N, C-alpha and C positions, 0 to 999 in steps of 0.2 A: 273246372274249378274249385269245386270244393277240398282239393287239396289248396290252395292258395288263402280261400278265404273264409273256408267253414262251412256250416250252417246256414241258411240263406237268411235274414235279418236284414238288421239295414245299417247300412253307408249312410254315409257323407257324404257324397257327389261332390262336394267344396272343400272336402281337407286338400291340401297343398300340400308333394311328394308323401306320399300316397297310395301303392299302389289300394284296387280298386277296382270290381268291375264294370264295364263299360254301364252309360246307364242306360242308353237305347238296346245296343247290339249285345250284352254281357249273355245271351240266348245260343249266338253265334261264336261263345266263345272270348270274345275280346273286353281289356282290361282294359285301365283309361292310367294312368299315371302327370296328376297337373302342379306344372311347378315343379318336376323332381332334381332333387339337388343332385350332385357331383358323387356320393355316394349314393343313392338310391337308383340313378341308373346305373354308375359302379352292378348293384346289387340284381337288376333286372338283366342286364348282358346276357349270358346265358337265356336266363328267355326266350328272349328274342334271337337269339341267336337257333333258339332250335323249331321258334316257331315259324324262322325266315325256311329253311331248313324244309320244314315240313307241305309250307305253302310251297314251293321249288317241288316236292315228288311232284304235291298236283299236277303240276304246270304238265312236267314233265308226259306225264301221263295221256295226258287232255291233247296232250303232244303226238305219238305212240299209235298208230292206225293198231286200231282193235283184230284179235283175229279174224272179223265177219269184212273186214273192208277192205279192199282190196284194186 
């Protein structure tokens, strides 16, 4: 998260069209954008794609039985 937002500090959680840490779930690496413009949405699409891929890998790992399961 530090790559996206720098050092922890004050964020305007009512700001529109700005990528910010989620006000509640930031510790879980969630982000928030209120009312994103088309250009903001386009700029975060790669981030959404990467995060979706990470989530899908986690799901697949949970589906695969571990070596001790049989």
